[in-house]
C-alpha positions as CSV (number, residue, x, y, z in Angstrom):
1,M,-46.5,-34.1,87.6
2,N,-44.7,-30.6,86.8
3,R,-48.3,-28.7,85.6
4,N,-46.4,-27.2,82.9
5,I,-45.1,-30.8,81.6
6,F,-48.9,-32.0,82.2
7,K,-50.2,-29.3,80.2
8,G,-47.1,-29.8,77.5
9,L,-48.4,-33.8,77.3
10,I,-52.3,-32.6,76.6
11,A,-51.2,-30.0,73.9
12,L,-49.6,-33.1,72.3
13,A,-52.3,-35.1,72.6
14,V,-54.8,-32.6,71.1
15,M,-52.2,-32.3,68.3
16,F,-52.1,-35.9,67.8
17,F,-55.6,-36.6,67.2
18,C,-56.7,-33.3,64.8
19,A,-53.8,-34.7,62.7
20,L,-55.7,-37.7,62.5
21,P,-58.5,-36.7,60.2
22,L,-55.6,-35.3,58.0
23,A,-54.0,-38.0,57.7
24,F,-56.8,-40.1,57.1
25,G,-58.3,-38.1,54.4
26,A,-55.1,-37.8,52.9
27,D,-55.1,-41.7,52.5
28,I,-58.9,-41.5,51.3
29,E,-58.1,-38.7,48.8
30,L,-55.1,-41.1,47.3
31,A,-57.7,-44.3,47.3
32,K,-59.8,-42.2,45.1
33,D,-57.0,-41.0,42.8
34,S,-56.4,-44.7,42.0
35,T,-57.0,-45.8,39.1
36,L,-57.9,-49.3,40.8
37,E,-60.6,-47.8,42.6
38,G,-61.8,-46.2,39.4
39,I,-62.1,-50.1,37.7
40,L,-64.0,-51.3,40.3
41,R,-66.1,-48.2,40.4
42,R,-67.1,-48.4,36.8
43,G,-67.4,-52.1,36.4
44,K,-64.6,-52.2,33.2
45,L,-61.1,-52.4,33.4
46,R,-60.2,-50.6,30.2
47,V,-57.2,-51.7,28.2
48,G,-55.2,-49.8,25.3
49,L,-54.1,-51.7,22.7
50,E,-53.2,-51.9,18.6
51,P,-53.5,-54.8,16.9
52,G,-51.1,-56.6,14.5
53,Y,-48.5,-57.1,16.8
54,M,-48.6,-61.3,16.2
55,P,-48.8,-63.4,18.4
56,F,-50.0,-60.6,21.2
57,E,-52.6,-58.5,19.8
58,M,-54.5,-59.5,16.8
59,I,-58.0,-59.2,15.1
60,N,-59.8,-62.4,14.3
61,K,-60.6,-62.2,10.7
62,R,-63.1,-64.7,10.6
63,G,-65.0,-61.7,12.8
64,G,-65.2,-59.6,9.5
65,L,-63.0,-56.9,10.5
66,R,-60.2,-55.9,9.6
67,Q,-57.5,-53.8,11.3
68,R,-58.1,-50.5,8.9
69,D,-62.2,-51.2,9.6
70,L,-61.5,-49.8,13.2
71,R,-61.2,-46.2,13.8
72,S,-58.8,-45.2,16.4
73,G,-59.9,-45.5,19.8
74,D,-62.9,-47.4,18.9
75,V,-63.6,-51.2,18.8
76,R,-66.6,-50.8,17.4
77,F,-67.7,-50.7,13.4
78,R,-71.1,-50.9,12.0
79,G,-72.2,-52.1,15.2
80,Q,-70.2,-55.4,15.5
81,Q,-68.2,-55.7,18.5
82,A,-64.1,-56.4,17.2
83,N,-63.1,-60.2,18.3
84,F,-59.4,-59.5,19.6
85,I,-57.5,-62.3,20.3
86,G,-53.5,-62.8,21.1
87,F,-51.3,-63.6,24.1
88,D,-52.0,-60.1,26.0
89,I,-55.5,-60.5,25.0
90,D,-56.1,-63.6,27.2
91,V,-54.0,-62.1,29.7
92,A,-55.9,-58.6,29.8
93,R,-59.5,-61.2,30.1
94,E,-57.7,-62.9,33.2
95,M,-56.9,-59.8,34.8
96,A,-60.4,-58.1,34.1
97,G,-61.4,-61.5,35.7
98,A,-59.6,-61.4,38.9
99,L,-60.7,-58.0,39.3
100,G,-64.1,-58.7,38.8
101,V,-65.0,-56.7,36.3
102,K,-65.6,-56.0,32.4
103,F,-62.6,-56.6,29.7
104,V,-63.0,-53.4,27.6
105,P,-60.3,-53.6,24.4
106,L,-59.6,-49.9,23.4
107,N,-57.9,-49.7,19.6
108,T,-55.2,-47.1,19.4
109,A,-52.1,-45.9,16.9
110,W,-49.1,-46.6,18.4
111,P,-47.8,-43.2,18.0
112,S,-50.8,-41.8,20.4
113,I,-51.1,-44.6,22.7
114,I,-48.9,-43.4,25.8
115,P,-50.5,-39.8,25.4
116,A,-54.1,-41.4,25.2
117,L,-53.3,-43.6,28.5
118,N,-52.1,-39.8,30.2
119,L,-55.3,-38.4,29.0
120,G,-57.2,-41.1,30.8
121,R,-59.1,-42.8,27.6
122,F,-57.6,-46.0,29.5
123,D,-56.7,-47.2,32.3
124,I,-53.7,-49.4,31.3
125,I,-51.6,-50.0,28.3
126,I,-51.4,-53.9,27.7
127,S,-49.5,-54.3,24.1
128,G,-46.2,-55.7,24.1
129,M,-44.7,-52.4,25.1
130,S,-41.1,-52.8,25.7
131,V,-39.9,-50.7,28.5
132,T,-37.4,-47.9,27.8
133,E,-35.6,-44.9,29.5
134,E,-37.7,-42.9,27.3
135,R,-41.2,-44.1,28.2
136,K,-40.0,-44.7,31.9
137,K,-40.2,-40.7,31.9
138,R,-43.9,-40.6,30.8
139,V,-45.3,-43.8,32.3
140,D,-44.5,-46.4,35.1
141,F,-44.0,-50.1,34.1
142,A,-45.5,-53.1,36.3
143,D,-42.9,-56.3,36.5
144,S,-41.6,-57.5,33.2
145,Y,-43.8,-60.4,32.0
146,M,-40.9,-61.2,28.8
147,T,-38.2,-60.7,27.7
148,I,-37.1,-60.3,24.0
149,G,-35.3,-58.4,21.2
150,Q,-34.8,-57.3,17.8
151,T,-34.4,-59.6,14.9
152,M,-34.1,-59.4,11.2
153,L,-36.0,-60.8,8.5
154,I,-34.2,-60.4,4.8
155,N,-34.7,-61.0,1.7
156,K,-33.4,-64.4,0.3
157,K,-31.6,-62.2,-2.5
158,H,-28.7,-61.4,0.3
159,K,-28.1,-65.2,1.1
160,G,-24.4,-65.3,2.6
161,V,-23.9,-61.5,2.1
162,V,-26.0,-60.2,4.8
163,K,-25.1,-62.5,8.0
164,T,-25.7,-59.9,10.5
165,Y,-27.4,-56.6,11.2
166,K,-23.9,-54.7,10.6
167,D,-23.5,-55.9,7.4
168,L,-26.8,-53.6,6.6
169,N,-24.7,-50.7,7.6
170,D,-24.8,-48.9,4.0
171,P,-27.1,-46.2,2.1
172,K,-27.5,-49.3,-0.3
173,Y,-29.8,-51.4,2.1
174,I,-33.2,-50.5,2.5
175,V,-34.3,-51.3,5.7
176,T,-37.9,-51.5,6.9
177,S,-39.8,-51.2,10.3
178,K,-42.8,-49.3,12.5
179,P,-42.6,-46.0,13.6
180,A,-42.0,-45.2,17.6
181,T,-41.0,-48.6,18.1
182,T,-37.8,-50.5,19.2
183,G,-37.8,-51.8,16.3
184,E,-37.2,-48.2,14.8
185,Q,-34.6,-47.5,17.7
186,A,-32.2,-50.1,17.1
187,V,-32.2,-49.4,13.3
188,K,-31.7,-45.8,13.9
189,K,-28.8,-46.9,16.6
190,F,-27.1,-50.0,14.8
191,I,-27.2,-49.6,11.6
192,P,-28.2,-45.2,11.1
193,K,-26.3,-45.4,7.0
194,C,-28.5,-47.7,5.7
195,T,-31.6,-46.3,3.8
196,Y,-34.8,-46.6,6.3
197,K,-38.0,-46.4,5.3
198,P,-40.7,-46.8,8.2
199,F,-43.9,-48.1,7.7
200,D,-47.5,-47.6,9.8
201,T,-48.3,-51.4,10.5
202,E,-45.3,-54.4,11.0
203,L,-47.2,-56.1,8.3
204,E,-47.0,-53.8,5.6
205,G,-43.1,-53.5,6.4
206,A,-42.2,-56.8,6.3
207,M,-44.2,-57.3,3.1
208,E,-42.1,-54.6,1.4
209,V,-39.0,-57.4,2.2
210,V,-41.3,-60.2,0.6
211,K,-41.6,-58.3,-2.6
212,G,-38.4,-57.5,-2.7
213,Q,-39.3,-54.0,-2.7
214,A,-36.7,-53.4,0.6
215,D,-33.9,-55.9,1.7
216,A,-34.4,-56.0,5.3
217,F,-37.4,-55.8,8.3
218,V,-36.3,-55.5,11.4
219,Y,-38.7,-56.0,14.6
220,D,-39.5,-58.2,18.1
221,M,-38.4,-62.0,17.3
222,P,-41.9,-63.3,18.4
223,Y,-43.6,-61.4,15.5
224,N,-40.7,-62.2,13.3
225,V,-40.8,-65.9,14.2
226,V,-44.9,-66.1,13.0
227,F,-44.6,-64.1,10.3
228,L,-42.0,-66.6,8.7
229,A,-44.1,-69.1,9.5
230,M,-47.1,-67.8,7.5
231,H,-45.4,-66.3,4.9
232,G,-43.0,-69.1,4.3
233,T,-39.4,-69.5,3.9
234,D,-39.1,-69.3,0.3
235,K,-38.5,-65.4,-0.1
236,L,-36.8,-64.5,3.2
237,I,-34.1,-65.6,5.6
238,F,-34.4,-65.1,9.1
239,L,-31.7,-63.7,11.5
240,D,-33.1,-64.9,14.8
241,K,-30.5,-64.3,16.9
242,P,-31.7,-61.0,19.1
243,F,-29.3,-57.9,19.0
244,T,-31.2,-55.8,21.8
245,T,-32.6,-57.3,25.0
246,E,-36.0,-55.6,25.8
247,P,-38.4,-56.5,28.8
248,L,-41.8,-56.4,27.8
249,A,-44.4,-54.8,30.6
250,W,-47.6,-53.0,31.2
251,A,-47.7,-49.6,31.3
252,I,-49.7,-47.3,33.8
253,R,-50.0,-43.5,34.4
254,K,-47.0,-42.4,36.6
255,N,-47.9,-42.1,40.7
256,D,-50.4,-45.1,40.9
257,P,-48.7,-47.5,44.2
258,D,-51.6,-49.3,44.5
259,F,-52.4,-50.1,40.9
260,L,-48.7,-50.7,40.4
261,K,-49.0,-53.2,43.6
262,W,-52.2,-55.0,42.5
263,L,-50.4,-55.8,39.0
264,N,-47.4,-57.0,40.3
265,K,-49.1,-59.5,42.5
266,F,-51.5,-60.4,40.0
267,L,-48.8,-61.3,37.6
268,E,-47.0,-63.6,40.3
269,E,-50.0,-65.4,41.0
270,I,-50.7,-66.1,37.3
271,K,-47.3,-67.6,37.0
272,K,-47.7,-69.3,40.2
273,D,-51.0,-71.0,39.4
274,G,-50.0,-71.9,35.6
275,R,-52.1,-69.6,33.8
276,Y,-49.6,-68.1,32.5
277,D,-47.7,-70.8,31.2
278,K,-50.8,-72.3,29.7
279,I,-51.2,-69.4,27.8
280,Y,-47.9,-68.5,26.7
281,K,-48.3,-72.3,25.1
282,K,-51.4,-71.8,23.3
283,W,-49.7,-68.9,21.3
284,F,-46.4,-69.4,21.2
285,K,-46.1,-73.3,20.7
286,S,-49.3,-73.7,18.7
287,T,-49.7,-72.6,15.6
288,D,-53.7,-73.3,15.8
289,W,-54.2,-69.7,15.5
290,F,-52.7,-69.1,12.5
291,R,-55.8,-69.5,10.6
292,Y,-57.8,-66.8,12.7
293,V,-55.7,-64.2,11.3
294,R,-54.4,-64.9,7.6
């Protein structure tokens, strides 16, 4: 073998083995930065949510705690643990169980929920969040677990007059929704000429229509279905055909491929083994839980 070629091969080998620690070191640093590693180290899955979105995340009123009693980012009041219930809550418990850690829900005001996630105050948002292009700039989304759309609850005095969302595109109509939601976005995009009144909670916005102080409430179909069932049809008309299509998904901090991969695998597993369907039927096909949130 040519002496110069032999020397070149030795040099390449040295460079390769010297580079190995750097490569492994980079992998180790990546693992250290993963949210998944932090969850396992702490033994807790910290979930950001805002209760009040039926039937996804709610507070069990039989536990004696009301939504207004809870401080933002705090799940304790007067030494008691808030009793959160709902579709997302059951899924989050399954997720924590799969990781072998404790489920820790953290109540957070909706407009600040993404900033709180990015500040590291919790590990994931599981709170009926719609995937939008604007949100994708600030967070990464796992695969969608459900698709919903915006619908409307109309005061019954408009029966036969307001037949679609287009009929509300007039300043004489007062339309309500909740800030920083896709409901609000839909109002501003599709009926920009209406008189829009935002309310801090879904319940407040919908009740304005029941009381006749607003003409329509625009919000996600699952919430409107439940609200109508709980508050009766004698004062409301439900325009139940969605006029938007919105996938719901869990949100995590950007650039965390390990956690994203695990979440997608977890969703695949619970859909395959029947756990997802069981939870879905409990909250979307049954009304047994109504008595806990009235």
